[in-house]
Every structure is written in C-alpha cells, then in structure tokens.
C-alpha positions as CSV (number, residue, x, y, z in Angstrom):
1,M,55.3,5.3,-109.2
2,R,55.1,8.2,-106.8
3,Y,56.8,6.4,-103.9
4,R,59.9,5.8,-106.0
5,A,59.8,9.3,-107.5
6,R,59.9,10.8,-104.0
7,G,63.0,8.8,-103.1
8,G,61.4,5.6,-101.7
9,G,63.5,2.5,-101.7
10,P,63.1,-0.8,-103.5
11,V,59.6,-2.1,-104.2
12,I,58.3,-5.7,-104.6
13,V,55.1,-5.9,-106.7
14,C,53.3,-9.2,-106.2
15,D,50.2,-10.6,-108.0
16,I,48.9,-14.1,-108.4
17,N,48.1,-13.5,-112.0
18,H,51.1,-13.6,-114.3
19,A,49.4,-11.6,-117.0
20,M,48.9,-8.8,-114.5
21,I,52.6,-8.9,-113.7
22,E,53.5,-8.7,-117.3
23,K,51.1,-5.7,-117.8
24,G,52.6,-3.9,-114.9
25,V,56.2,-4.5,-116.1
26,E,55.1,-3.2,-119.6
27,R,53.5,0.0,-118.1
28,A,56.5,0.6,-115.8
29,E,59.0,0.3,-118.6
30,H,56.9,2.5,-120.9
31,R,56.9,5.2,-118.2
32,Q,60.5,4.6,-117.5
33,E,59.7,3.8,-113.9
34,S,60.9,0.2,-113.6
35,E,64.2,0.8,-111.7
36,G,64.1,-0.5,-108.2
37,I,61.0,-2.6,-108.7
38,S,61.0,-6.4,-108.5
39,W,58.0,-8.2,-110.0
40,V,56.9,-11.4,-108.4
41,C,54.1,-13.8,-109.3
42,G,52.8,-15.1,-106.0
43,D,49.9,-15.8,-103.7
44,A,49.0,-13.4,-100.8
45,E,48.4,-16.5,-98.7
46,A,52.0,-17.8,-99.3
47,L,54.2,-14.9,-100.2
48,P,57.5,-15.7,-101.9
49,V,59.3,-13.2,-99.6
50,P,61.6,-13.8,-96.6
51,D,60.4,-13.3,-93.1
52,G,60.8,-9.8,-91.7
53,S,62.1,-8.4,-95.0
54,V,59.8,-5.5,-95.9
55,D,59.2,-2.1,-94.3
56,A,55.7,-1.7,-95.6
57,Y,53.0,-4.0,-97.0
58,T,50.2,-2.4,-99.0
59,I,47.2,-4.0,-100.7
60,A,44.5,-2.2,-102.6
61,F,41.2,-3.8,-103.6
62,G,42.8,-7.3,-103.4
63,L,42.3,-8.7,-100.0
64,R,38.6,-9.4,-100.7
65,N,39.7,-11.7,-103.5
66,V,41.9,-14.0,-101.4
67,T,40.4,-17.3,-100.3
68,R,41.6,-17.2,-96.7
69,I,41.8,-13.6,-95.5
70,D,43.3,-14.5,-92.1
71,K,46.1,-16.4,-93.8
72,A,46.9,-13.4,-96.1
73,L,46.9,-11.1,-93.0
74,A,49.3,-13.5,-91.2
75,E,51.5,-13.5,-94.3
76,A,51.6,-9.7,-94.3
77,R,52.7,-9.8,-90.7
78,R,55.3,-12.5,-91.4
79,V,57.1,-10.5,-94.1
80,L,57.0,-7.2,-92.2
81,R,60.1,-6.1,-90.3
82,P,59.5,-5.1,-86.7
83,G,58.2,-1.5,-87.0
84,G,56.8,-2.3,-90.4
85,R,53.4,-0.9,-91.5
86,F,50.5,-2.8,-93.0
87,M,47.9,-0.8,-95.1
88,C,44.9,-2.1,-96.9
89,L,42.5,-0.1,-99.1
90,E,39.3,-2.0,-99.6
91,F,35.6,-1.5,-100.3
92,S,33.7,-1.6,-97.1
93,R,30.3,-0.9,-95.5
94,P,28.6,2.5,-95.4
95,A,29.1,4.0,-91.9
96,L,25.7,5.7,-92.0
97,A,22.6,3.6,-92.2
98,V,20.9,6.4,-94.2
99,L,23.2,5.5,-97.1
100,D,22.3,1.8,-97.2
101,P,19.3,2.1,-99.5
102,V,21.1,4.4,-101.9
103,Y,24.2,2.2,-101.9
104,D,22.2,-1.0,-102.4
105,F,20.4,0.6,-105.4
106,Y,23.7,1.7,-106.9
107,S,25.4,-1.6,-106.2
108,F,22.8,-4.1,-107.3
109,K,21.0,-2.1,-110.0
110,L,23.2,0.6,-111.5
111,L,26.8,-0.7,-111.2
112,P,26.2,-4.0,-113.1
113,E,24.5,-2.0,-115.9
114,I,27.4,0.5,-116.0
115,G,29.8,-2.4,-116.2
116,H,27.8,-3.9,-119.1
117,W,27.7,-0.5,-120.9
118,V,31.4,0.5,-120.3
119,A,33.2,-2.8,-120.2
120,G,30.8,-5.2,-121.8
121,D,30.9,-7.4,-118.8
122,R,27.9,-7.2,-116.5
123,D,28.9,-10.4,-114.7
124,A,32.3,-9.0,-113.5
125,Y,30.4,-6.2,-111.8
126,V,27.9,-8.5,-110.2
127,Y,30.9,-10.4,-108.8
128,L,32.4,-7.2,-107.6
129,V,29.2,-6.3,-105.6
130,E,28.9,-9.8,-104.2
131,S,32.6,-9.9,-103.1
132,I,32.2,-6.5,-101.4
133,R,29.2,-7.7,-99.5
134,Q,31.0,-10.9,-98.3
135,F,34.0,-9.0,-97.2
136,P,34.3,-8.3,-93.4
137,D,33.1,-4.9,-92.2
138,Q,35.5,-2.3,-90.9
139,E,35.5,-3.4,-87.2
140,S,35.6,-7.1,-88.1
141,L,38.7,-6.7,-90.4
142,K,40.4,-4.6,-87.7
143,D,39.8,-7.4,-85.2
144,R,41.1,-10.0,-87.6
145,M,44.3,-7.9,-88.2
146,A,44.8,-7.8,-84.4
147,A,44.2,-11.6,-84.1
148,V,47.1,-12.4,-86.4
149,G,49.5,-10.1,-84.4
150,L,49.2,-6.8,-86.3
151,E,49.2,-4.2,-83.6
152,R,47.5,-0.8,-83.2
153,A,45.0,-1.7,-85.9
154,S,42.8,1.1,-87.0
155,Y,40.8,2.2,-90.0
156,R,39.6,5.4,-91.7
157,N,36.4,5.5,-93.7
158,L,36.4,7.1,-97.1
159,S,33.2,8.2,-98.9
160,G,31.1,7.5,-95.9
161,G,32.5,4.0,-95.4
162,I,32.1,2.8,-99.0
163,A,35.8,2.3,-98.9
164,A,38.2,2.2,-95.9
165,I,41.9,2.3,-95.3
166,H,42.9,-0.2,-92.6
167,S,46.4,0.1,-91.1
168,A,48.4,-1.6,-88.4
169,W,52.0,-2.2,-87.3
170,R,54.2,-5.1,-86.7
171,L,55.9,-4.2,-83.4
C-alpha cells in the first residue's frame, strides 16, 4: 500500500463483502503490507467507525453500488475529523458531447462482449454499464456532497469525464 510505504498512518479498510475483506487481508499479508491496517466488514451507509475519527475517507468505484448515496455521503462526513478530506473516484459522464456516441457504443456493445470473453461473465459487465448510467453526473454528485455538509466540493474529470475524482472537506 503506497500510502503506508510513504509513512502514512493507520488505515481502516471497510467493505460490505466479507470475502473481499478476506482476499484483501490475504494479499496484504502476502506482500508483507498488513501492518497498520485494520480490516472491517461494514456498510458504507452505517460505518462501524466512531464520529470524527478519520483524517481521510476514500472510496473508489464503490459509491455507485450503495443503495442510498446520500446516506453514504453523510456517513463519510460523520466519520471525518474537522479538516478531514473526502475523495471519491467513480465512473461518470463524458464531458464532451462528441464522445457520447463512441462511449455508448463501447459501453453497450463492446464492454459486455469483452467481459464475456475475458471474465466469462457478460451480465456483470451489463450491470456495470447500467450502474454507471444510473449514477449521478459530476455536478449532481458535487451538489449532493455539499448537501450533506461536505464543504468546498469539487471534481476533476479523467479521460474526458469517463471517470472523475470528487473531493471535499469536513470543516
């Protein structure tokens, strides 16, 4: 884990899926990177973490899988210390309309076939595309972050908006 290797403090890894936690523990132990990491099975909408107890909250490609996004965002704010930072990497919407037809073709036609060919699971990639399309666009997510009390919310588009990093602070 790069954060820990660069002198970062303790880390809490939380996932709702116990099998994913076990896999993470196994990988960290294999790489001899498990020191300073706590592994917790928990729900992003009801984190098993005390109020104001973490300096940073990161989530990557997971917020679109929670049932109630606003509840998960409020939980992120709850567990952050004043001055703590929230960061979310998630698939998003292309920022340039000219990319829409190409992105749609890739998403609805090519990606499921690639998923079938590589992973033997076309349906998982159909779900991926559908979950991306149902997820709020960049501005909407930024507004929702602000609505739960995360301040100075912003985002940076990656790959023309196909993914975005949203960030905010608990002040």
